[in-house]
C-alpha positions as CSV (number, residue, x, y, z in Angstrom):
1,M,150.1,58.1,8.6
2,R,151.7,60.9,8.1
3,Q,154.4,61.9,5.9
4,P,153.7,65.7,5.9
5,S,155.7,66.3,2.8
6,V,153.2,64.2,0.9
7,I,149.9,64.8,2.6
8,A,150.1,67.9,4.8
9,R,146.9,66.9,6.6
10,R,148.3,63.6,7.8
11,V,148.8,63.9,10.6
12,A,147.3,65.7,11.4
13,A,149.8,66.3,14.0
14,A,153.3,66.3,12.9
15,S,154.3,69.2,10.9
16,V,151.5,68.6,12.6
17,S,149.3,67.7,9.7
18,L,149.2,67.8,12.3
19,V,140.5,70.1,19.0
20,L,134.6,72.6,23.5
21,A,128.7,72.8,25.5
22,A,125.8,72.7,26.2
23,G,124.2,75.7,27.7
24,A,125.2,76.8,31.1
25,A,123.9,73.7,32.8
26,A,125.9,71.2,30.7
27,C,129.6,72.2,30.5
28,G,132.9,70.6,31.5
29,P,133.8,70.1,35.1
30,E,135.5,72.9,37.0
31,D,137.4,71.0,39.5
32,N,140.3,69.7,37.4
33,D,143.9,70.2,38.4
34,A,144.9,73.1,36.1
35,K,148.2,73.4,34.3
36,G,148.9,76.7,32.8
37,A,149.7,80.4,33.3
38,G,147.7,83.1,35.1
39,G,147.1,84.1,38.7
40,D,144.0,81.9,39.2
41,S,145.1,78.6,37.6
42,T,141.7,77.0,38.0
43,P,139.9,76.6,34.6
44,H,136.5,78.3,34.3
45,K,133.8,78.4,31.7
46,G,133.5,81.3,29.3
47,G,135.6,83.6,27.1
48,T,137.0,83.3,23.6
49,L,139.9,81.0,22.7
50,T,141.9,82.3,19.7
51,V,143.8,79.9,17.5
52,L,146.6,81.4,15.5
53,N,147.8,79.1,12.7
54,A,149.9,79.1,9.6
55,N,147.9,76.6,7.6
56,P,144.1,77.1,7.0
57,Q,141.8,74.4,8.2
58,Q,140.9,73.4,4.6
59,D,138.2,70.9,3.6
60,F,136.4,71.1,6.9
61,D,134.3,68.1,6.0
62,P,134.7,64.9,8.1
63,A,134.9,62.9,4.9
64,R,137.9,64.9,3.6
65,L,140.0,65.4,6.7
66,Y,143.0,63.2,7.4
67,T,143.5,63.4,11.1
68,S,145.1,61.5,14.0
69,G,142.8,60.7,16.8
70,G,140.1,62.9,15.3
71,G,142.3,66.0,14.9
72,N,142.6,69.1,17.1
73,V,140.2,71.8,15.9
74,P,138.0,69.2,14.0
75,S,137.5,67.3,17.2
76,L,135.6,70.3,18.6
77,V,132.9,69.8,16.0
78,F,133.1,66.2,15.0
79,R,132.6,63.3,17.4
80,T,133.5,59.8,16.3
81,L,132.9,56.2,17.5
82,T,136.1,56.3,19.5
83,T,138.6,59.0,20.3
84,R,142.0,59.5,21.9
85,N,142.2,59.7,25.7
86,R,142.7,63.4,26.5
87,E,145.4,63.0,29.1
88,D,149.0,64.1,29.4
89,G,151.9,62.0,28.1
90,A,151.7,58.3,27.7
91,A,148.2,58.0,29.1
92,G,147.0,60.0,26.1
93,T,148.0,57.2,23.7
94,K,145.0,55.1,24.8
95,V,141.9,54.8,22.6
96,V,138.6,55.4,24.5
97,P,134.9,55.5,23.7
98,D,133.4,58.6,22.2
99,L,129.9,58.2,20.6
100,A,130.1,54.5,21.4
101,T,129.7,52.9,24.8
102,D,133.0,51.1,24.4
103,T,136.0,50.8,22.0
104,G,134.3,48.0,20.0
105,R,133.5,44.3,20.4
106,P,135.3,42.0,17.9
107,D,134.4,38.5,17.0
108,K,137.1,35.8,17.6
109,D,138.9,36.6,14.3
110,A,138.7,40.4,14.6
111,T,137.0,40.6,11.3
112,V,133.6,41.7,12.7
113,W,133.4,44.7,15.0
114,T,130.2,45.8,16.7
115,Y,129.5,49.2,18.4
116,T,126.6,50.4,20.4
117,L,125.9,54.2,20.5
118,K,125.4,56.0,23.8
119,K,121.9,57.2,24.7
120,G,120.9,60.8,24.3
121,L,123.3,61.8,21.5
122,K,122.1,64.8,19.5
123,Y,123.2,67.1,16.7
124,E,123.3,70.9,16.9
125,D,119.6,71.1,15.9
126,G,118.5,68.7,18.6
127,T,117.8,65.8,16.3
128,P,119.1,62.4,17.5
129,I,122.3,60.8,16.2
130,T,121.7,57.3,14.8
131,S,123.9,54.4,13.6
132,A,122.5,55.0,10.1
133,D,124.1,58.5,10.2
134,I,127.5,57.0,11.0
135,K,127.1,54.5,8.2
136,Y,126.2,57.3,5.8
137,G,129.1,59.5,6.9
138,I,131.5,56.7,6.1
139,E,129.9,55.9,2.8
140,R,130.1,59.5,1.6
141,S,133.9,59.5,2.4
142,F,134.2,57.1,-0.6
143,A,132.9,59.7,-3.0
144,P,135.6,60.8,-5.4
145,E,134.6,64.5,-4.9
146,L,135.2,64.2,-1.2
147,S,138.6,62.5,-1.3
148,G,141.4,63.3,1.0
149,G,140.7,61.2,4.1
150,A,142.5,58.2,5.5
151,P,142.5,55.3,3.0
152,Y,142.1,52.4,5.4
153,L,138.3,51.9,5.1
154,R,138.6,51.2,1.4
155,D,141.2,48.5,2.2
156,W,139.7,47.1,5.3
157,L,135.9,46.9,4.7
158,A,134.7,43.8,2.9
159,G,133.8,44.5,-0.7
160,A,134.5,48.2,-0.5
161,A,137.5,48.5,-2.8
162,D,135.5,49.8,-5.8
163,Y,132.7,51.6,-4.0
164,Q,132.2,55.2,-5.3
165,G,130.0,56.6,-2.5
166,P,126.3,57.3,-2.1
167,Y,126.0,60.0,-4.8
168,K,126.7,57.3,-7.5
169,D,125.6,54.2,-5.7
170,D,122.9,54.8,-3.1
171,K,122.7,51.1,-2.3
172,G,125.5,51.6,0.2
173,L,128.1,49.3,1.7
174,D,126.9,45.8,2.7
175,A,130.0,45.7,4.9
176,I,128.3,48.1,7.4
177,E,125.1,46.9,9.0
178,T,122.8,49.0,11.3
179,P,120.3,46.5,12.8
180,D,118.8,49.3,15.0
181,E,119.3,53.0,15.7
182,R,122.1,52.4,18.2
183,T,124.0,49.5,16.7
184,I,126.5,49.4,13.9
185,V,128.4,46.4,12.7
186,F,131.5,46.4,10.5
187,H,132.6,43.4,8.4
188,L,136.3,43.4,7.4
189,N,138.0,41.5,4.7
190,K,140.9,40.6,7.1
191,P,141.6,40.6,10.8
192,E,142.3,44.1,12.2
193,G,142.9,44.3,15.9
194,E,143.5,48.0,15.7
195,F,140.1,48.9,14.3
196,P,139.3,50.9,17.5
197,Y,142.2,53.3,16.5
198,L,140.8,53.7,13.0
199,A,137.4,54.5,14.5
200,T,138.9,57.8,15.8
201,Q,139.2,59.1,12.3
202,T,136.8,61.8,11.2
203,Q,135.3,59.5,8.6
204,F,133.4,57.9,11.5
205,T,131.6,61.2,12.2
206,P,127.8,60.9,11.9
207,V,126.3,62.9,9.0
208,P,122.5,63.2,8.6
209,K,121.7,62.4,5.0
210,A,119.0,65.0,4.8
211,R,121.5,67.7,5.6
212,D,124.3,66.6,3.3
213,T,125.2,69.3,0.7
214,G,128.0,67.4,-1.0
215,T,131.1,69.5,-1.6
216,K,129.5,72.5,0.2
217,Y,129.0,70.6,3.4
218,E,132.3,71.9,4.7
219,E,130.8,75.4,4.9
220,H,128.4,74.3,7.6
221,P,128.9,70.7,8.7
222,V,126.3,69.5,11.2
223,S,128.0,69.4,14.6
224,S,127.9,66.3,16.9
225,G,130.5,67.9,19.2
226,P,130.5,70.7,21.7
227,Y,130.9,73.4,19.1
228,K,129.2,74.3,15.9
229,V,130.5,76.2,12.8
230,V,129.0,79.7,12.6
231,R,131.5,81.0,10.0
232,N,133.9,79.4,7.5
233,E,135.8,82.0,5.4
234,N,138.1,81.3,2.5
235,D,138.1,77.5,2.9
236,G,139.1,77.4,6.5
237,E,141.3,80.5,6.7
238,R,138.9,81.8,9.3
239,L,136.7,79.5,11.4
240,I,134.4,80.7,14.1
241,L,132.9,78.1,16.4
242,E,130.3,78.7,19.1
243,R,128.6,76.3,21.6
244,N,126.4,73.5,20.3
245,P,123.5,73.9,22.8
246,H,122.5,70.2,22.4
247,W,125.9,68.7,23.2
248,S,125.8,67.1,26.7
249,A,128.9,66.6,28.9
250,A,127.0,63.5,30.2
251,T,127.7,61.8,26.9
252,D,131.2,63.1,26.5
253,A,133.9,62.4,29.0
254,E,136.8,63.7,26.9
255,R,136.1,67.3,25.8
256,K,136.0,69.9,28.5
257,A,134.4,72.7,26.4
258,Y,135.4,75.6,28.7
259,P,135.4,78.6,26.2
260,D,132.2,80.0,24.9
261,K,133.7,80.7,21.5
262,V,136.7,79.5,19.4
263,D,138.1,81.8,16.8
264,V,140.6,80.2,14.3
265,R,142.7,82.5,12.3
266,S,145.1,81.1,9.7
267,G,147.3,82.1,6.9
268,L,149.8,83.8,9.3
269,D,153.6,83.7,9.1
270,S,155.1,81.4,11.7
271,S,157.3,84.2,13.1
272,V,154.2,86.5,13.4
273,I,152.4,83.7,15.3
274,N,155.2,83.3,17.8
275,Q,155.6,87.0,18.2
276,R,151.9,87.5,19.0
277,L,151.9,84.6,21.4
278,S,155.0,85.9,23.1
279,A,153.5,89.4,23.5
280,S,150.1,88.1,24.6
281,Q,148.4,91.4,24.1
282,G,144.6,91.7,23.9
283,A,142.9,88.6,22.5
284,D,146.3,87.0,22.0
285,A,146.6,86.5,25.7
286,A,144.0,83.8,25.3
287,A,145.5,82.3,22.1
288,V,147.2,79.0,21.1
289,T,148.6,77.5,17.9
290,T,147.9,74.0,16.7
291,D,150.5,74.0,13.9
292,T,153.4,76.3,14.6
293,N,156.6,75.2,16.5
294,L,159.3,77.4,18.0
295,G,162.4,77.3,15.8
296,P,165.9,77.1,17.1
297,A,166.5,80.9,17.2
298,E,163.1,81.5,18.8
299,L,163.6,78.8,21.4
300,A,166.9,80.3,22.4
301,K,165.2,83.6,23.0
302,V,162.3,82.1,24.9
303,S,164.6,80.0,27.1
304,G,166.2,83.1,28.4
305,D,162.9,84.6,29.5
306,R,161.4,83.0,32.6
307,D,157.9,84.1,31.9
308,L,158.0,82.9,28.3
309,A,159.7,79.7,29.2
310,S,156.8,78.9,31.5
311,R,154.4,79.2,28.6
312,V,156.0,76.6,26.3
313,G,154.3,73.3,25.8
314,T,156.6,70.4,25.1
315,G,155.3,67.3,23.4
316,H,156.4,64.1,21.6
317,F,154.6,62.7,18.6
318,G,155.3,59.3,17.0
319,Y,157.6,60.5,14.2
320,T,161.0,59.4,12.8
321,N,163.4,61.3,10.5
322,Y,165.6,58.9,8.6
323,I,167.9,58.1,5.7
324,A,166.3,55.8,3.1
325,F,168.1,53.5,0.7
326,N,166.8,52.1,-2.6
327,P,168.5,48.7,-2.9
328,R,167.7,48.4,-6.6
329,I,170.3,51.1,-7.2
330,K,174.1,50.5,-6.9
331,P,176.0,50.7,-4.6
332,F,173.1,50.5,-2.2
333,D,172.2,47.0,-3.3
334,D,175.2,45.9,-1.1
335,V,174.2,45.6,2.5
336,K,177.8,46.3,3.6
337,V,177.6,49.8,1.9
338,R,174.4,50.5,3.8
339,Q,175.9,49.3,7.0
340,A,179.0,51.5,6.4
341,I,176.8,54.6,6.1
342,S,174.9,53.5,9.2
343,Y,178.2,53.4,11.2
344,A,179.4,56.7,9.7
345,I,176.5,58.9,10.7
346,D,177.2,61.5,13.3
347,R,173.9,61.8,15.1
348,S,175.1,64.6,17.4
349,S,175.7,66.9,14.3
350,V,172.4,65.8,12.8
351,V,170.6,66.7,16.0
352,N,172.3,70.1,16.1
353,A,171.3,70.7,12.5
354,A,167.7,69.9,13.5
355,G,167.8,72.6,16.1
356,G,169.6,71.0,19.0
357,S,168.7,68.5,21.7
358,A,165.7,70.6,22.8
359,L,164.0,70.0,19.4
360,A,165.4,66.6,18.4
361,E,166.3,63.3,20.1
362,P,168.8,60.9,18.4
363,A,167.2,57.7,17.0
364,T,168.7,54.3,16.4
365,T,165.3,52.5,16.0
366,F,162.7,53.1,13.3
367,L,159.8,53.0,15.8
368,P,159.5,56.1,18.0
369,N,160.7,55.7,21.5
370,Q,157.2,55.4,23.1
371,K,155.7,52.3,24.7
372,S,152.5,52.4,22.7
373,F,154.5,51.8,19.5
374,G,156.2,48.8,21.0
375,Y,159.5,50.6,21.3
376,T,162.3,48.1,21.8
377,P,165.8,49.6,22.2
378,Y,168.4,48.4,19.7
379,D,171.4,49.8,17.8
380,H,172.6,47.3,15.2
381,F,175.4,49.6,14.1
382,P,176.7,51.2,17.3
383,A,178.8,54.2,16.6
384,G,178.3,56.5,19.5
385,E,177.1,60.0,19.2
386,A,179.7,61.1,16.7
387,G,179.9,58.0,14.3
388,D,182.5,55.4,13.7
389,P,184.3,56.3,10.5
390,A,186.9,53.6,11.0
391,K,184.3,50.8,11.1
392,A,182.6,52.4,8.1
393,K,185.9,52.3,6.1
394,E,186.4,48.7,7.1
395,L,183.0,47.7,5.7
396,L,183.6,49.7,2.5
397,K,186.8,47.8,2.0
398,E,185.0,44.5,2.4
399,A,182.4,45.7,-0.1
400,G,185.2,46.4,-2.7
401,H,185.5,50.1,-2.1
402,P,188.9,50.5,-0.4
403,D,189.3,54.0,-1.8
404,G,185.8,55.2,-0.7
405,L,182.7,56.1,-2.6
406,T,181.0,59.0,-4.3
407,V,177.2,59.1,-3.8
408,T,174.3,61.5,-4.3
409,L,172.0,62.4,-1.4
410,T,168.6,63.7,-2.4
411,H,166.8,66.1,0.0
412,S,164.1,68.8,0.1
413,N,164.9,72.5,-0.1
414,A,162.1,73.2,2.4
415,R,163.5,74.8,5.5
416,D,161.8,72.3,7.8
417,F,164.9,71.1,9.8
418,E,163.9,67.5,8.8
419,T,164.7,66.6,5.2
420,S,166.2,70.0,4.5
421,P,169.7,71.3,3.5
422,E,170.8,71.6,7.2
423,I,170.3,67.9,7.8
424,A,171.8,66.9,4.4
425,T,174.9,68.9,5.1
426,A,175.4,67.2,8.5
427,V,175.2,63.8,6.8
428,Q,177.6,64.9,4.1
429,D,180.2,66.1,6.6
430,A,179.9,62.9,8.7
431,L,180.3,60.6,5.7
432,K,183.3,62.5,4.4
433,K,185.3,61.3,7.5
434,A,184.6,57.7,6.3
435,G,185.9,58.4,2.8
436,I,182.4,58.8,1.3
437,T,182.0,61.9,-0.9
438,V,178.4,63.0,-0.8
439,K,177.0,65.2,-3.6
440,L,173.8,67.0,-2.5
441,Q,170.7,67.1,-4.7
442,G,168.2,69.6,-3.3
443,L,164.7,69.7,-4.8
444,E,161.7,72.0,-4.3
445,E,159.2,70.3,-2.0
446,N,156.7,69.1,-4.7
447,D,159.5,67.8,-6.9
448,Y,161.2,66.1,-4.0
449,S,157.9,64.4,-2.9
450,D,157.1,63.2,-6.4
451,K,160.6,61.8,-6.9
452,I,161.0,59.8,-3.7
453,H,157.5,58.4,-3.8
454,D,157.6,57.1,-7.4
455,V,159.3,53.7,-7.7
456,K,160.5,54.6,-11.2
457,S,162.3,57.7,-10.0
458,E,163.1,56.9,-6.4
459,P,166.8,57.8,-5.8
460,G,169.2,55.4,-4.2
461,F,170.0,57.6,-1.1
462,F,167.6,60.2,0.3
463,L,166.2,61.9,3.4
464,A,162.7,60.9,4.5
465,H,160.4,60.9,7.4
466,W,157.3,59.1,8.7
467,G,154.6,59.8,11.3
468,A,151.9,57.7,12.8
469,D,148.2,57.8,12.0
470,W,147.7,56.5,15.5
471,P,150.2,55.5,18.3
472,S,150.9,51.9,17.3
473,G,153.6,50.1,15.4
474,G,151.1,49.0,12.7
475,P,150.7,52.3,10.7
476,F,154.4,52.9,11.2
477,L,155.9,49.6,10.0
478,A,153.4,48.3,7.5
479,P,153.4,51.1,5.0
480,I,157.2,51.2,4.9
481,F,158.1,47.5,5.1
482,D,155.1,45.4,3.9
483,G,155.9,44.2,0.5
484,R,152.3,44.0,-0.5
485,Q,152.1,47.8,-0.1
486,I,154.7,48.5,-2.8
487,V,153.0,50.6,-5.4
488,E,154.7,50.4,-8.8
489,D,152.4,52.9,-10.4
490,G,151.4,55.5,-7.8
491,A,152.5,56.9,-4.5
492,N,154.8,54.4,-2.9
493,F,156.1,54.6,0.8
494,N,158.0,51.3,1.0
495,T,161.2,53.1,0.3
496,G,163.4,50.0,0.7
497,L,161.1,48.1,-1.6
498,L,161.2,45.2,0.9
499,N,159.0,42.2,0.1
500,D,160.0,39.6,2.7
501,K,157.5,36.9,3.1
502,S,158.3,36.4,6.8
503,V,157.9,40.1,7.5
504,N,154.6,40.2,5.7
505,T,153.4,37.1,7.6
506,E,154.3,38.6,10.9
507,I,152.4,41.8,10.1
508,D,149.3,39.8,9.4
509,A,149.8,37.8,12.6
510,I,150.1,41.0,14.7
511,N,147.1,42.6,13.0
512,K,144.9,39.7,14.4
513,L,145.7,40.7,18.0
514,T,143.1,42.6,19.9
515,D,145.3,42.8,22.9
516,L,147.1,46.0,21.9
517,D,149.8,45.6,24.6
518,Q,150.8,42.3,23.2
519,A,150.6,43.7,19.7
520,A,153.0,46.5,20.7
521,K,155.6,44.0,21.9
522,R,155.4,42.1,18.6
523,W,155.8,45.4,16.6
524,G,158.9,46.2,18.6
525,A,160.4,42.8,17.9
526,L,159.6,43.1,14.2
527,D,161.2,46.6,14.1
528,R,164.4,45.1,15.6
529,R,164.4,42.3,13.0
530,I,163.9,44.7,10.1
531,G,166.5,47.0,11.4
532,E,169.2,44.4,10.8
533,K,168.6,44.7,7.0
534,A,169.9,48.3,7.1
535,L,167.3,49.6,4.7
536,T,167.0,52.8,6.7
537,V,169.2,54.9,9.0
538,P,167.1,56.3,11.8
539,L,168.4,59.8,12.6
540,F,166.1,61.6,15.1
541,H,162.7,62.0,16.6
542,P,161.4,65.6,16.8
543,V,160.3,67.3,20.0
544,Y,157.6,69.9,19.7
545,K,157.9,73.2,21.5
546,R,154.9,75.6,21.2
547,L,154.0,78.9,22.9
548,Y,150.6,79.7,24.3
549,G,149.1,82.9,25.6
550,K,149.4,84.0,29.2
551,D,145.7,83.5,30.0
552,V,145.5,79.9,28.7
553,K,145.0,77.3,31.3
554,N,144.6,73.5,31.7
555,I,147.4,72.5,29.3
556,V,147.2,68.9,28.2
557,I,149.7,67.5,25.7
558,S,149.5,63.7,25.0
559,D,151.9,61.4,23.3
560,W,149.2,60.7,20.7
561,T,149.4,64.2,19.1
562,G,152.4,65.8,20.8
563,V,150.7,69.2,20.9
564,L,148.4,71.1,23.1
565,D,144.8,69.7,23.0
566,V,142.4,72.6,22.4
567,S,139.5,70.6,23.7
568,Q,141.0,70.8,27.2
569,V,142.0,74.5,27.5
570,A,140.3,77.2,29.4
571,V,140.9,81.0,29.0
572,K,139.3,82.3,32.2
C-alpha cells in the first residue's frame, strides 16, 4: 500500500489515505456493548452522522478508489466479496465474508479462487446483485479513464496485463468466470494465498452494466451497501448518504447502519475540524473525522481536559517511518557506513520530533509491531533509546572514515511529522555525535516524491515511509524488497534496490500459503533476515489520535485501519 506522499488515497488509512439500512425493519442490532460518550451509551437507530474531513472523497467510483479493507466512507456504499472484520484492535485485522458466503475457496496451488454469493443481495433499486456484476465491476477498473485503484488485479489475474477495460474490449477477462449468477471464479497467473485480502478492495464492488455511466458514475454509483449517494458536490467535497431501503442486515454481519443519514463535509482546515469536534456544538456533537489527527499541541490541550480526553480514539495502523539508503551511491554502498548510521540514530529524539510517545512508537523492525504482519522482534544494531555514537565511530573507522563523514539527507518540507524537517533535524543532531555531518535537502512534497521514487534520481540517504494495503507482511515487504518489483522507468518503491534471489524465492514461497497465520510467521522471519542488510533504518510507527463528537457512540477502532470505523457508530 500505502505511501501517502505518493498516492494519497492509499491507504486509505494512514495519512489515512487513509465507512450504515434497510427500512425500519432491517437495521443493525441494538444490543451491542456501546463504547462512547453520552448519558445513554446504548447505540440507537436514527439521526445524522456528520463527517468533517480535510480531504474530499474524490473519485467516488469503486474502480478508482484505492482503499484498505474497502475504505471508511466508501464501505457505506460499496460492498465487496470480502471485507475487514469490524472489531476493536487485533481482532479487526481478520478478513471476513461480505457479499460472499466465505473468504474464498482456493485450489491446491492457490491459483484458482472460487466464491459463492449470498442469497438475497440487492442494489438500491431492488434489482438482484449477480456474479456477472462483480466481474464487470472488476473489468471496468482496467479502463484507463478509471485509473487510480489498487494495481494487484492487473498483476495477479491470468492474461490481464494488457487488458484495457470493457469500453475498448467488451470481450472481457477470461481469467474471471461466472458459471451461474451466484458463482465467480478467478484464475491467477501465480499462487496468491492472500487473495481474500485483495477481495476487500473496492474494485470487487458489483456494478450493473446497464447503469454504468463511465467517468460520470462517481456522481451516483449504484449502492450495494446500507447507504446510497443522494448528493455528490465538487467531486466529493460534499457527500450526502441516505439509507438504501433494499440493504438487508440479514446479508451483512459487519455494518451496523445506525444513523439515518451521513453528511460528509470536506475541504476543511485540520485545526478547524479539531476545534469543531472539541466544541461539539449543534450538528458537530454527532460528528467524526476519517482523516484528521490531533497534532502534538492539540493533544497536549486535549489531554488536560477530562471530557475531551474521553472523546479521543486511539488506533494503530500498519505503517513504518524509516531512513532509506541507495546502495548504488557512495558511501552508502558500504554496509559498515549503513550500520554506523543505524547505531547512531537517537530514536527518543526522533519520537519527540514526531510529536512524542503518545503519537509515535520507536521501531527497530521494518514490519509494524502487530501479530497479523508477522511481527518478530529484533534489533540488529542495538543502541538503546539515545543511540550509540561510539559504536558508530568504530564502524566508520573500519569503513575507512576515521575522521567522520559528510552526507546529505533528503526530506519533504510537508509538515507531516513523518518525513518532514522536524524528523530530519533529529537525525542530523544524532549523527553529529558520531562524527557524521548531515546537510539537509528539503523539497516540496511533489518534488520530494518524484525524486525518491525515480531510480535515476533517487538520493543516497532520505526519509521515507510505507503503509500496508492490508494487515499482512506481503504488501509490506514485497514492494520494498522484491527485486522483480524494481522499476527502472517509473515509480519505484524498492528503495534499497535489493534483488536477492533467496529473498525473491522466499516471497514466492510465502505467497503460496493459504494459512495466513503460518504466512505471518514466515514474513516475520524474512523481515529479520532482510534487516541484517541495513538497507533501511526503521524509526517509528505512528499512533493515531482522533477526536469525535460528544454524542457519538459505539466506537470501534481496529488494527486494520487504525481509525474509527464509521460503519459502526451511532449518534442517538
